[in-house]
SEBA-422131 format. One record per residue: residue in one letter; y, x, z of N, C-alpha, C, O in turn. Coordinates in Angstrom, 2 decimals, padded with zeros to 5 digits. Example, Ala and Ser with C-alpha at 12.3 -4.5 7.8 and 13.67 -1.06 7.14 Angstrom:
// SEBA-422131
@aa=A&nY=-005.69&nX=013.19&nZ=007.80&caY=-004.50&caX=012.30&caZ=007.80&cY=-003.30&cX=013.20&cZ=007.80&oY=-003.32&oX=014.24&oZ=008.46
@aa=S&nY=-002.25&nX=012.85&nZ=007.08&caY=-001.06&caX=013.67&caZ=007.14&cY=000.03&cX=012.90&cZ=007.87&oY=001.14&oX=013.41&oZ=008.04
END
This chain:
// SEBA-422131
@aa=M&nY=098.35&nX=101.75&nZ=091.46&caY=098.03&caX=101.91&caZ=089.80&cY=098.15&cX=103.41&cZ=089.85&oY=097.13&oX=104.06&oZ=089.60
@aa=K&nY=099.69&nX=104.27&nZ=090.27&caY=099.41&caX=105.73&caZ=090.41&cY=098.60&cX=106.10&cZ=091.52&oY=098.00&oX=107.17&oZ=091.39
@aa=I&nY=098.45&nX=105.45&nZ=092.61&caY=097.53&caX=105.99&caZ=093.47&cY=095.96&cX=106.01&cZ=092.84&oY=095.06&oX=106.85&oZ=092.84
@aa=R&nY=096.02&nX=105.52&nZ=092.65&caY=094.06&caX=105.25&caZ=091.58&cY=094.14&cX=106.36&cZ=090.91&oY=093.33&oX=107.25&oZ=091.19
@aa=A&nY=095.38&nX=106.63&nZ=089.62&caY=094.97&caX=107.35&caZ=088.72&cY=095.22&cX=108.88&cZ=089.20&oY=094.99&oX=109.83&oZ=088.46
@aa=G&nY=095.80&nX=109.02&nZ=090.73&caY=095.51&caX=110.55&caZ=091.07&cY=097.27&cX=111.13&cZ=091.14&oY=097.55&oX=112.31&oZ=091.38
@aa=L&nY=098.26&nX=110.11&nZ=090.89&caY=099.38&caX=110.84&caZ=090.39&cY=100.25&cX=110.64&cZ=091.75&oY=101.48&oX=110.70&oZ=091.69
@aa=M&nY=099.69&nX=110.45&nZ=092.79&caY=100.35&caX=110.60&caZ=094.18&cY=099.62&cX=111.33&cZ=095.00&oY=099.54&oX=110.92&oZ=096.15
@aa=A&nY=099.12&nX=112.23&nZ=094.74&caY=097.86&caX=113.04&caZ=095.45&cY=098.84&cX=113.75&cZ=096.18&oY=098.21&oX=114.01&oZ=097.21
@aa=G&nY=100.21&nX=114.34&nZ=096.36&caY=100.69&caX=115.01&caZ=096.90&cY=101.18&cX=114.40&cZ=098.29&oY=101.22&oX=114.99&oZ=099.38
@aa=T&nY=101.56&nX=113.01&nZ=097.98&caY=102.52&caX=112.02&caZ=099.07&cY=100.73&cX=111.32&cZ=099.55&oY=100.35&oX=111.46&oZ=100.71
@aa=A&nY=100.18&nX=110.89&nZ=098.92&caY=099.12&caX=109.69&caZ=098.75&cY=097.74&cX=109.79&cZ=097.64&oY=097.37&oX=109.37&oZ=096.54
@aa=P&nY=097.10&nX=111.04&nZ=099.32&caY=095.80&caX=111.31&caZ=097.94&cY=094.53&cX=110.31&cZ=098.46&oY=094.31&oX=109.92&oZ=099.60
@aa=A&nY=093.87&nX=110.05&nZ=097.32&caY=092.90&caX=108.43&caZ=097.25&cY=091.79&cX=109.50&cZ=097.46&oY=091.72&oX=110.66&oZ=097.04
@aa=R&nY=090.99&nX=108.83&nZ=098.21&caY=089.43&caX=108.81&caZ=098.30&cY=088.84&cX=107.82&cZ=098.05&oY=088.85&oX=106.90&oZ=098.87
@aa=F&nY=088.11&nX=107.69&nZ=096.77&caY=087.30&caX=106.89&caZ=096.07&cY=086.95&cX=105.80&cZ=096.95&oY=087.59&oX=106.03&oZ=097.98
@aa=P&nY=086.10&nX=104.42&nZ=097.15&caY=086.86&caX=103.71&caZ=096.65&cY=088.19&cX=103.25&cZ=097.37&oY=088.22&oX=102.85&oZ=098.53
@aa=V&nY=089.30&nX=103.37&nZ=096.52&caY=091.02&caX=103.10&caZ=097.01&cY=091.06&cX=101.50&cZ=097.41&oY=091.25&oX=100.63&oZ=096.56
@aa=I&nY=090.87&nX=101.24&nZ=098.62&caY=091.86&caX=100.17&caZ=098.37&cY=093.04&cX=100.08&cZ=099.00&oY=093.19&oX=100.37&oZ=100.19
@aa=P&nY=094.06&nX=099.59&nZ=098.13&caY=095.65&caX=099.81&caZ=098.81&cY=096.25&cX=098.73&cZ=099.18&oY=095.95&oX=097.57&oZ=098.88
@aa=G&nY=097.23&nX=099.17&nZ=099.92&caY=098.17&caX=097.96&caZ=100.74&cY=098.35&cX=098.20&cZ=102.24&oY=097.36&oX=098.30&oZ=102.95
@aa=L&nY=099.44&nX=098.28&nZ=102.69&caY=099.29&caX=098.37&caZ=104.01&cY=099.78&cX=097.20&cZ=105.09&oY=099.56&oX=097.29&oZ=106.30
@aa=D&nY=100.48&nX=096.11&nZ=104.48&caY=100.93&caX=095.37&caZ=105.40&cY=099.78&cX=093.96&cZ=105.10&oY=099.08&oX=093.76&oZ=104.10
@aa=A&nY=099.91&nX=093.08&nZ=106.44&caY=098.62&caX=092.14&caZ=106.44&cY=099.10&cX=090.96&cZ=107.54&oY=099.86&oX=091.17&oZ=108.49
@aa=A&nY=098.62&nX=089.98&nZ=107.29&caY=098.62&caX=088.94&caZ=107.92&cY=096.67&cX=087.87&cZ=107.38&oY=095.89&oX=087.58&oZ=106.47
@aa=G&nY=097.09&nX=087.74&nZ=109.32&caY=095.69&caX=086.74&caZ=109.06&cY=095.25&cX=086.68&cZ=110.56&oY=095.57&oX=087.20&oZ=111.63
@aa=V&nY=094.21&nX=085.62&nZ=109.99&caY=093.51&caX=085.40&caZ=111.91&cY=092.52&cX=086.38&cZ=112.08&oY=091.73&oX=086.67&oZ=111.19
@aa=V&nY=092.52&nX=086.89&nZ=113.19&caY=091.56&caX=087.87&caZ=113.85&cY=089.68&cX=087.18&cZ=113.90&oY=089.24&oX=086.20&oZ=114.50
@aa=D&nY=089.11&nX=088.02&nZ=113.16&caY=087.58&caX=087.63&caZ=113.31&cY=086.71&cX=088.01&cZ=114.09&oY=085.59&oX=087.57&oZ=114.38
@aa=A&nY=087.49&nX=089.17&nZ=114.54&caY=086.75&caX=089.99&caZ=115.90&cY=087.36&cX=091.44&cZ=116.17&oY=087.80&oX=092.10&oZ=115.24
@aa=V&nY=087.37&nX=091.86&nZ=117.38&caY=088.30&caX=092.61&caZ=117.68&cY=087.49&cX=094.13&cZ=118.62&oY=086.45&oX=093.93&oZ=119.25
@aa=G&nY=087.86&nX=094.93&nZ=118.59&caY=086.99&caX=096.15&caZ=119.23&cY=087.64&cX=096.25&cZ=120.46&oY=088.66&oX=095.59&oZ=120.70
@aa=E&nY=086.97&nX=097.27&nZ=121.51&caY=087.41&caX=097.87&caZ=122.59&cY=088.93&cX=097.89&cZ=122.83&oY=089.70&oX=098.48&oZ=122.07
@aa=G&nY=089.38&nX=097.14&nZ=124.06&caY=090.50&caX=097.23&caZ=124.29&cY=091.84&cX=096.89&cZ=123.65&oY=093.00&oX=097.17&oZ=123.92
@aa=A&nY=091.07&nX=095.96&nZ=122.39&caY=092.34&caX=095.42&caZ=121.90&cY=093.07&cX=094.13&cZ=122.67&oY=092.56&oX=093.37&oZ=123.49
@aa=D&nY=094.55&nX=094.12&nZ=122.09&caY=095.52&caX=093.51&caZ=122.08&cY=095.36&cX=091.82&cZ=121.53&oY=096.16&oX=090.89&oZ=121.62
@aa=A&nY=094.24&nX=091.87&nZ=121.05&caY=094.38&caX=090.59&caZ=120.06&cY=092.94&cX=089.71&cZ=120.69&oY=092.11&oX=090.09&oZ=121.52
@aa=A&nY=093.01&nX=088.76&nZ=120.15&caY=092.00&caX=087.92&caZ=120.67&cY=091.30&cX=087.16&cZ=119.23&oY=092.15&oX=086.92&oZ=118.37
@aa=V&nY=089.86&nX=086.75&nZ=118.85&caY=089.25&caX=086.47&caZ=118.27&cY=090.11&cX=084.66&cZ=117.79&oY=090.15&oX=083.65&oZ=118.50
@aa=E&nY=090.43&nX=084.76&nZ=117.02&caY=091.32&caX=083.33&caZ=115.94&cY=093.02&cX=083.64&cZ=116.34&oY=093.65&oX=082.75&oZ=115.79
@aa=D&nY=093.87&nX=084.46&nZ=117.01&caY=094.62&caX=084.99&caZ=116.90&cY=095.33&cX=085.06&cZ=115.52&oY=094.83&oX=085.84&oZ=114.71
@aa=E&nY=096.72&nX=084.15&nZ=115.04&caY=097.00&caX=084.87&caZ=113.93&cY=097.97&cX=085.96&cZ=114.31&oY=098.80&oX=085.94&oZ=115.22
@aa=V&nY=097.68&nX=086.92&nZ=113.42&caY=098.50&caX=088.34&caZ=113.81&cY=099.17&cX=088.51&cZ=112.37&oY=099.18&oX=087.75&oZ=111.40
@aa=L&nY=099.83&nX=090.02&nZ=112.63&caY=100.29&caX=090.28&caZ=111.39&cY=100.10&cX=091.88&cZ=111.84&oY=099.85&oX=092.19&oZ=113.00
@aa=G&nY=100.28&nX=092.89&nZ=110.70&caY=100.57&caX=094.34&caZ=111.76&cY=099.63&cX=095.34&cZ=110.18&oY=098.92&oX=094.84&oZ=109.31
@aa=A&nY=100.03&nX=096.76&nZ=110.38&caY=099.68&caX=097.62&caZ=109.12&cY=098.17&cX=098.03&cZ=109.48&oY=097.59&oX=098.31&oZ=110.53
@aa=T&nY=097.81&nX=097.95&nZ=108.17&caY=096.38&caX=097.66&caZ=108.05&cY=095.74&cX=099.59&cZ=108.36&oY=096.58&oX=100.49&oZ=108.41
@aa=V&nY=094.52&nX=099.83&nZ=108.50&caY=093.68&caX=100.99&caZ=108.47&cY=092.62&cX=100.91&cZ=107.31&oY=091.47&oX=100.46&oZ=107.34
@aa=G&nY=093.28&nX=101.42&nZ=106.37&caY=092.16&caX=101.80&caZ=105.10&cY=092.58&cX=100.47&cZ=103.76&oY=091.90&oX=100.23&oZ=102.76
@aa=G&nY=093.89&nX=099.80&nZ=104.17&caY=094.04&caX=099.33&caZ=103.23&cY=094.12&cX=097.27&cZ=103.13&oY=093.11&oX=096.59&oZ=103.27
@aa=S&nY=095.16&nX=096.82&nZ=102.93&caY=094.91&caX=095.06&caZ=102.74&cY=094.62&cX=094.49&cZ=101.58&oY=093.87&oX=093.51&oZ=101.60
@aa=Y&nY=095.10&nX=094.94&nZ=100.46&caY=094.27&caX=094.14&caZ=099.50&cY=092.51&cX=093.86&cZ=099.34&oY=091.79&oX=094.16&oZ=098.39
@aa=A&nY=092.22&nX=093.31&nZ=100.36&caY=090.94&caX=092.80&caZ=100.24&cY=090.61&cX=091.66&cZ=101.50&oY=091.37&oX=091.66&oZ=102.46
@aa=E&nY=089.71&nX=090.90&nZ=101.49&caY=089.63&caX=089.68&caZ=101.98&cY=089.19&cX=089.96&cZ=103.71&oY=089.00&oX=089.03&oZ=104.48
@aa=Q&nY=089.11&nX=091.06&nZ=104.00&caY=089.14&caX=091.47&caZ=105.46&cY=089.80&cX=092.67&cZ=105.42&oY=089.97&oX=093.36&oZ=104.42
@aa=A&nY=090.23&nX=092.95&nZ=106.72&caY=091.10&caX=094.23&caZ=107.21&cY=091.43&cX=094.95&cZ=108.47&oY=092.06&oX=094.48&oZ=109.42
@aa=L&nY=091.16&nX=095.58&nZ=108.41&caY=091.26&caX=096.26&caZ=110.10&cY=092.56&cX=096.61&cZ=110.55&oY=093.00&oX=097.67&oZ=110.11
@aa=L&nY=093.13&nX=096.08&nZ=111.18&caY=094.20&caX=096.34&caZ=111.92&cY=094.42&cX=097.14&cZ=113.31&oY=093.95&oX=096.89&oZ=114.42
@aa=D&nY=095.39&nX=098.28&nZ=112.84&caY=095.68&caX=099.00&caZ=114.45&cY=096.53&cX=098.92&cZ=115.15&oY=097.43&oX=099.74&oZ=114.97
@aa=G&nY=096.68&nX=097.87&nZ=116.35&caY=097.68&caX=097.20&caZ=117.01&cY=098.35&cX=096.01&cZ=116.53&oY=099.57&oX=096.18&oZ=116.56
@aa=P&nY=098.05&nX=094.99&nZ=116.14&caY=098.21&caX=093.72&caZ=115.61&cY=099.73&cX=093.41&cZ=116.61&oY=100.04&oX=094.03&oZ=117.62
@aa=V&nY=100.45&nX=092.38&nZ=116.01&caY=101.04&caX=091.45&caZ=116.63&cY=101.16&cX=090.07&cZ=116.22&oY=101.44&oX=089.68&oZ=115.09
@aa=V&nY=100.95&nX=089.38&nZ=117.22&caY=100.94&caX=087.72&caZ=116.89&cY=102.18&cX=087.35&cZ=116.31&oY=103.38&oX=087.39&oZ=116.57
@aa=K&nY=101.18&nX=086.86&nZ=115.15&caY=102.35&caX=085.80&caZ=114.14&cY=103.37&cX=085.22&cZ=114.92&oY=103.31&oX=085.47&oZ=116.12
@aa=P&nY=103.98&nX=084.73&nZ=114.65&caY=105.27&caX=084.38&caZ=115.09&cY=105.22&cX=082.40&cZ=114.26&oY=105.35&oX=082.17&oZ=113.05
@aa=E&nY=105.01&nX=081.42&nZ=115.27&caY=104.78&caX=080.31&caZ=114.23&cY=105.58&cX=079.69&cZ=113.13&oY=105.35&oX=078.82&oZ=112.29
@aa=A&nY=106.54&nX=080.39&nZ=113.41&caY=107.82&caX=080.03&caZ=112.34&cY=107.83&cX=080.44&cZ=110.78&oY=108.37&oX=079.91&oZ=109.81
@aa=L&nY=106.87&nX=081.85&nZ=110.94&caY=107.42&caX=082.73&caZ=109.96&cY=105.96&cX=082.27&cZ=108.96&oY=104.82&oX=082.10&oZ=109.40
@aa=S&nY=106.41&nX=082.15&nZ=107.51&caY=105.12&caX=081.97&caZ=106.57&cY=104.17&cX=082.84&cZ=106.43&oY=104.47&oX=084.01&oZ=106.65
@aa=W&nY=102.56&nX=082.46&nZ=105.99&caY=101.88&caX=083.54&caZ=105.95&cY=102.37&cX=084.40&cZ=105.05&oY=102.13&oX=085.54&oZ=105.43
@aa=E&nY=103.07&nX=084.37&nZ=103.80&caY=103.89&caX=085.19&caZ=102.77&cY=104.77&cX=086.23&cZ=103.96&oY=104.53&oX=087.42&oZ=104.16
@aa=T&nY=105.50&nX=085.66&nZ=104.44&caY=106.28&caX=086.80&caZ=104.85&cY=105.69&cX=087.37&cZ=105.98&oY=105.98&oX=088.56&oZ=106.12
@aa=A&nY=104.89&nX=086.85&nZ=106.91&caY=104.02&caX=087.82&caZ=107.77&cY=103.36&cX=089.02&cZ=107.17&oY=103.27&oX=090.14&oZ=107.68
@aa=A&nY=102.83&nX=088.52&nZ=105.76&caY=102.04&caX=089.67&caZ=105.74&cY=103.02&cX=091.15&cZ=105.20&oY=102.90&oX=092.34&oZ=105.49
@aa=S&nY=103.89&nX=090.49&nZ=104.40&caY=104.85&caX=091.23&caZ=104.01&cY=105.98&cX=092.03&cZ=105.02&oY=106.86&oX=092.86&oZ=104.79
@aa=L&nY=105.50&nX=091.33&nZ=106.28&caY=106.77&caX=091.81&caZ=106.93&cY=106.63&cX=093.37&cZ=107.85&oY=107.44&oX=093.66&oZ=108.74
@aa=V&nY=105.52&nX=094.23&nZ=107.47&caY=105.24&caX=095.37&caZ=108.54&cY=106.17&cX=096.49&cZ=107.71&oY=107.18&oX=096.93&oZ=108.26
@aa=T&nY=105.84&nX=096.88&nZ=106.52&caY=106.84&caX=097.55&caZ=105.84&cY=108.50&cX=097.51&cZ=105.81&oY=109.34&oX=098.30&oZ=106.25
@aa=V&nY=108.63&nX=096.11&nZ=105.03&caY=109.77&caX=095.82&caZ=105.12&cY=110.83&cX=096.28&cZ=106.76&oY=111.88&oX=096.92&oZ=106.76
@aa=G&nY=110.26&nX=095.81&nZ=107.76&caY=110.72&caX=095.79&caZ=109.22&cY=110.86&cX=097.58&cZ=109.39&oY=111.89&oX=098.25&oZ=109.50
@aa=R&nY=109.93&nX=097.87&nZ=109.38&caY=110.16&caX=099.51&caZ=110.03&cY=110.81&cX=100.33&cZ=108.78&oY=110.85&oX=101.55&oZ=108.94
@aa=T&nY=111.23&nX=099.89&nZ=107.74&caY=112.03&caX=100.61&caZ=106.73&cY=113.33&cX=099.96&cZ=107.33&oY=114.01&oX=100.98&oZ=107.29
@aa=A&nY=114.20&nX=098.99&nZ=107.87&caY=115.13&caX=098.35&caZ=108.39&cY=115.51&cX=099.03&cZ=109.38&oY=116.64&oX=099.46&oZ=109.58
@aa=S&nY=114.50&nX=099.16&nZ=110.10&caY=114.18&caX=099.34&caZ=112.10&cY=114.69&cX=100.45&cZ=111.86&oY=115.65&oX=100.81&oZ=112.54
@aa=R&nY=113.97&nX=101.60&nZ=110.41&caY=114.26&caX=103.27&caZ=110.35&cY=115.69&cX=102.87&cZ=110.34&oY=116.43&oX=102.75&oZ=111.32
@aa=V&nY=115.92&nX=102.72&nZ=109.28&caY=117.36&caX=102.89&caZ=108.69&cY=118.43&cX=102.29&cZ=109.62&oY=119.62&oX=102.37&oZ=109.30
@aa=L&nY=118.10&nX=101.79&nZ=110.60&caY=119.27&caX=101.51&caZ=111.72&cY=119.37&cX=102.67&cZ=112.59&oY=120.49&oX=102.93&oZ=113.02
@aa=G&nY=118.04&nX=103.66&nZ=113.02&caY=117.89&caX=104.56&caZ=113.59&cY=118.41&cX=105.56&cZ=113.23&oY=119.12&oX=106.23&oZ=113.98
@aa=E&nY=118.18&nX=105.84&nZ=112.08&caY=118.87&caX=106.90&caZ=111.43&cY=120.59&cX=106.97&cZ=111.41&oY=121.36&oX=107.88&oZ=111.71
@aa=L&nY=120.79&nX=105.75&nZ=110.98&caY=122.47&caX=105.60&caZ=111.46&cY=123.08&cX=105.39&cZ=112.77&oY=124.28&oX=105.15&oZ=112.87
@aa=G&nY=122.43&nX=105.46&nZ=113.59&caY=122.58&caX=105.43&caZ=115.31&cY=123.40&cX=103.86&cZ=115.26&oY=123.96&oX=103.55&oZ=116.31
@aa=V&nY=123.48&nX=102.97&nZ=114.24&caY=123.26&caX=101.36&caZ=114.79&cY=123.46&cX=101.17&cZ=116.17&oY=122.39&oX=101.34&oZ=116.75
@aa=Q&nY=124.61&nX=100.82&nZ=117.13&caY=124.22&caX=100.19&caZ=117.98&cY=125.88&cX=099.01&cZ=118.14&oY=126.80&oX=098.84&oZ=117.34
@aa=A&nY=125.62&nX=098.40&nZ=119.55&caY=126.45&caX=097.72&caZ=120.20&cY=128.39&cX=097.95&cZ=119.63&oY=128.93&oX=099.04&oZ=119.81
@aa=G&nY=128.89&nX=097.19&nZ=119.21&caY=130.42&caX=097.61&caZ=118.99&cY=130.72&cX=098.47&cZ=117.76&oY=131.83&oX=098.95&oZ=118.00
@aa=R&nY=130.54&nX=098.66&nZ=117.27&caY=130.11&caX=099.25&caZ=115.68&cY=130.11&cX=098.26&cZ=114.55&oY=129.87&oX=097.09&oZ=114.85
@aa=T&nY=130.37&nX=098.59&nZ=113.17&caY=130.31&caX=098.12&caZ=112.05&cY=129.76&cX=098.18&cZ=111.13&oY=130.00&oX=099.22&oZ=110.51
@aa=L&nY=128.58&nX=097.08&nZ=110.36&caY=127.71&caX=098.31&caZ=109.76&cY=128.29&cX=097.79&cZ=108.46&oY=129.42&oX=097.29&oZ=108.55
@aa=L&nY=127.76&nX=097.81&nZ=107.34&caY=127.93&caX=097.14&caZ=105.98&cY=126.62&cX=097.57&cZ=105.26&oY=126.14&oX=098.66&oZ=104.96
@aa=V&nY=126.20&nX=096.13&nZ=105.10&caY=124.91&caX=096.07&caZ=104.40&cY=125.00&cX=095.81&cZ=102.72&oY=125.69&oX=094.86&oZ=102.36
@aa=H&nY=124.45&nX=096.47&nZ=101.89&caY=124.83&caX=095.92&caZ=100.61&cY=123.09&cX=095.22&cZ=100.51&oY=122.26&oX=095.40&oZ=101.40
@aa=G&nY=122.81&nX=094.43&nZ=099.24&caY=121.79&caX=093.63&caZ=099.19&cY=121.56&cX=093.04&cZ=100.64&oY=120.51&oX=093.19&oZ=101.25
@aa=A&nY=122.72&nX=092.33&nZ=101.14&caY=121.55&caX=091.61&caZ=102.85&cY=120.76&cX=090.47&cZ=102.41&oY=120.06&oX=089.83&oZ=103.20
@aa=A&nY=120.85&nX=090.15&nZ=100.98&caY=119.73&caX=088.87&caZ=101.16&cY=118.44&cX=089.34&cZ=100.59&oY=117.62&oX=088.47&oZ=100.31
@aa=G&nY=118.17&nX=090.53&nZ=100.39&caY=117.10&caX=091.27&caZ=100.46&cY=116.11&cX=091.34&cZ=101.17&oY=116.42&oX=091.33&oZ=102.36
@aa=S&nY=114.94&nX=091.41&nZ=100.97&caY=114.19&caX=091.70&caZ=102.22&cY=114.47&cX=092.80&cZ=103.08&oY=114.77&oX=092.49&oZ=104.23
@aa=V&nY=114.44&nX=093.91&nZ=102.81&caY=115.21&caX=094.82&caZ=103.93&cY=116.51&cX=094.38&cZ=104.50&oY=116.82&oX=094.42&oZ=105.69
@aa=G&nY=117.21&nX=093.97&nZ=103.52&caY=118.61&caX=093.90&caZ=103.72&cY=118.96&cX=092.68&cZ=104.77&oY=120.06&oX=092.56&oZ=105.31
@aa=A&nY=117.74&nX=091.71&nZ=104.98&caY=118.17&caX=090.66&caZ=105.74&cY=117.92&cX=090.90&cZ=106.86&oY=118.58&oX=090.53&oZ=107.83
@aa=L&nY=116.56&nX=091.80&nZ=106.85&caY=115.88&caX=092.35&caZ=108.10&cY=116.85&cX=093.37&cZ=109.08&oY=117.02&oX=093.44&oZ=110.30
@aa=A&nY=117.19&nX=093.84&nZ=108.32&caY=118.81&caX=094.71&caZ=108.87&cY=120.06&cX=094.51&cZ=109.47&oY=120.88&oX=095.03&oZ=110.23
@aa=L&nY=119.80&nX=093.42&nZ=108.73&caY=121.36&caX=092.57&caZ=109.07&cY=121.17&cX=091.71&cZ=110.38&oY=122.13&oX=091.56&oZ=111.13
@aa=Q&nY=119.96&nX=091.15&nZ=110.66&caY=119.44&caX=090.32&caZ=111.78&cY=119.13&cX=091.73&cZ=113.06&oY=119.84&oX=091.79&oZ=114.06
@aa=L&nY=118.36&nX=092.43&nZ=112.90&caY=118.09&caX=093.70&caZ=113.76&cY=119.57&cX=094.22&cZ=114.56&oY=119.77&oX=094.40&oZ=115.76
@aa=A&nY=120.50&nX=094.38&nZ=113.36&caY=121.64&caX=095.31&caZ=113.94&cY=122.85&cX=094.24&cZ=114.77&oY=123.69&oX=094.67&oZ=115.56
@aa=V&nY=122.66&nX=092.69&nZ=114.35&caY=123.33&caX=091.42&caZ=114.86&cY=122.82&cX=091.58&cZ=116.37&oY=123.50&oX=091.71&oZ=117.39
@aa=A&nY=121.46&nX=091.56&nZ=116.23&caY=120.58&caX=091.61&caZ=117.62&cY=120.79&cX=092.85&cZ=118.63&oY=120.09&oX=092.86&oZ=119.65
@aa=R&nY=121.61&nX=093.76&nZ=118.42&caY=122.24&caX=094.97&caZ=118.45&cY=123.10&cX=094.49&cZ=119.23&oY=122.98&oX=094.68&oZ=120.44
@aa=G&nY=124.33&nX=093.62&nZ=118.63&caY=125.49&caX=093.85&caZ=118.93&cY=126.67&cX=094.24&cZ=117.94&oY=127.90&oX=094.20&oZ=117.99
@aa=T&nY=125.89&nX=094.55&nZ=117.20&caY=126.75&caX=094.99&caZ=115.78&cY=127.67&cX=093.96&cZ=114.63&oY=126.98&oX=093.04&oZ=114.17
@aa=T&nY=128.30&nX=093.98&nZ=114.41&caY=129.28&caX=093.62&caZ=113.58&cY=129.05&cX=093.31&cZ=112.17&oY=130.06&oX=093.78&oZ=111.66
@aa=V&nY=128.18&nX=092.68&nZ=110.97&caY=127.55&caX=093.61&caZ=110.02&cY=128.59&cX=092.65&cZ=109.00&oY=129.00&oX=091.52&oZ=109.25
@aa=I&nY=128.81&nX=093.30&nZ=108.05&caY=129.44&caX=092.93&caZ=106.78&cY=128.55&cX=092.88&cZ=105.52&oY=128.47&oX=094.02&oZ=105.05
@aa=G&nY=128.22&nX=092.45&nZ=105.17&caY=126.75&caX=091.97&caZ=104.31&cY=127.44&cX=091.67&cZ=102.85&oY=128.34&oX=090.83&oZ=102.81
@aa=T&nY=126.94&nX=092.51&nZ=101.37&caY=127.19&caX=091.92&caZ=100.26&cY=125.63&cX=091.34&cZ=099.91&oY=124.50&oX=091.62&oZ=100.31
@aa=V&nY=126.28&nX=090.25&nZ=098.79&caY=125.06&caX=089.16&caZ=098.44&cY=125.32&cX=088.75&cZ=097.31&oY=126.45&oX=088.91&oZ=096.85
@aa=G&nY=124.39&nX=088.17&nZ=096.63&caY=124.88&caX=086.89&caZ=095.95&cY=125.83&cX=085.75&cZ=096.02&oY=126.01&oX=085.23&oZ=097.12
@aa=E&nY=126.53&nX=085.26&nZ=094.83&caY=127.01&caX=083.80&caZ=095.20&cY=125.85&cX=082.67&cZ=096.23&oY=126.13&oX=082.00&oZ=097.23
@aa=R&nY=124.70&nX=082.79&nZ=095.59&caY=123.60&caX=082.00&caZ=095.98&cY=122.80&cX=082.08&cZ=097.05&oY=122.00&oX=081.23&oZ=097.45
@aa=D&nY=123.07&nX=083.31&nZ=097.58&caY=122.26&caX=083.91&caZ=099.01&cY=123.48&cX=083.49&cZ=099.97&oY=123.04&oX=083.01&oZ=101.02
@aa=I&nY=124.77&nX=083.54&nZ=099.93&caY=125.79&caX=083.53&caZ=100.98&cY=125.40&cX=082.66&cZ=101.86&oY=124.97&oX=083.08&oZ=102.93
@aa=E&nY=125.45&nX=081.53&nZ=101.63&caY=124.62&caX=080.30&caZ=102.85&cY=123.41&cX=080.49&cZ=103.81&oY=123.27&oX=080.03&oZ=104.95
@aa=R&nY=122.34&nX=081.51&nZ=102.90&caY=121.31&caX=081.87&caZ=103.70&cY=121.78&cX=082.79&cZ=104.39&oY=121.55&oX=082.50&oZ=105.57
@aa=T&nY=122.35&nX=083.79&nZ=104.30&caY=122.62&caX=085.22&caZ=105.12&cY=123.43&cX=084.97&cZ=105.93&oY=123.64&oX=085.88&oZ=106.73
@aa=T&nY=124.26&nX=083.62&nZ=106.12&caY=125.38&caX=083.41&caZ=106.85&cY=125.13&cX=082.49&cZ=108.22&oY=125.75&oX=082.57&oZ=109.28
@aa=A&nY=123.86&nX=081.47&nZ=107.83&caY=123.35&caX=080.52&caZ=108.43&cY=123.06&cX=081.31&cZ=109.93&oY=122.82&oX=082.52&oZ=110.01
@aa=R&nY=123.12&nX=080.49&nZ=110.93&caY=122.77&caX=081.00&caZ=112.52&cY=121.20&cX=080.33&cZ=112.68&oY=121.05&oX=079.11&oZ=112.61
@aa=S&nY=120.21&nX=081.15&nZ=112.88&caY=119.18&caX=080.77&caZ=113.36&cY=118.22&cX=081.44&cZ=114.27&oY=118.43&oX=082.65&oZ=114.32
@aa=S&nY=117.23&nX=081.02&nZ=114.99&caY=116.98&caX=081.70&caZ=116.20&cY=115.33&cX=082.58&cZ=115.58&oY=114.67&oX=083.39&oZ=116.24
@aa=C&nY=115.06&nX=082.20&nZ=114.43&caY=114.21&caX=082.77&caZ=113.64&cY=113.66&cX=082.45&cZ=112.09&oY=112.69&oX=081.90&oZ=111.56
@aa=P&nY=114.87&nX=083.13&nZ=111.72&caY=115.15&caX=082.72&caZ=109.98&cY=113.79&cX=083.66&cZ=109.34&oY=113.22&oX=084.63&oZ=109.85
@aa=D&nY=113.60&nX=083.09&nZ=108.28&caY=112.93&caX=083.50&caZ=107.01&cY=113.02&cX=084.76&cZ=106.22&oY=112.73&oX=084.33&oZ=105.11
@aa=P&nY=113.21&nX=085.83&nZ=106.10&caY=114.07&caX=086.42&caZ=105.60&cY=113.50&cX=086.44&cZ=103.74&oY=114.21&oX=086.59&oZ=102.74
@aa=L&nY=112.52&nX=086.29&nZ=103.80&caY=111.67&caX=086.45&caZ=102.25&cY=112.17&cX=085.01&cZ=101.59&oY=112.22&oX=084.94&oZ=100.37
@aa=T&nY=112.53&nX=083.90&nZ=102.38&caY=112.12&caX=082.66&caZ=101.94&cY=113.56&cX=082.51&cZ=101.23&oY=114.61&oX=082.60&oZ=101.87
@aa=P&nY=113.48&nX=082.28&nZ=099.81&caY=114.79&caX=081.51&caZ=098.68&cY=115.12&cX=080.56&cZ=099.36&oY=115.99&oX=079.79&oZ=098.95
END
């Protein structure tokens, strides 16, 4: 709404018609020259030109893991970039301890998993109803599924 109203012109200038959205997941209909995906691949990624549409253009899509729901896959790009960027900015590495507030939320859950994968000890704060989900060990948890 803010983009369409021109209220974010300084950071997100609008060229109408505006198709908002960044994250997308779906089945490949067509590929361009040099693409790393094939027709009928299930992929996720960041869109070029917006994702609130029946079709979207992805630059550098990645294969959607079978264990991920479509809903999670479609929302993973921004969440994943945010979690990864924060860990990079903090210099999180093996042998360190990290406190993640909101470890049951989208960004927190991914930050927790990425930090553990780096060999970091993670202490996470969560609500009582999220304790079991955030402490369970799994090869490919779906961080956005309640």
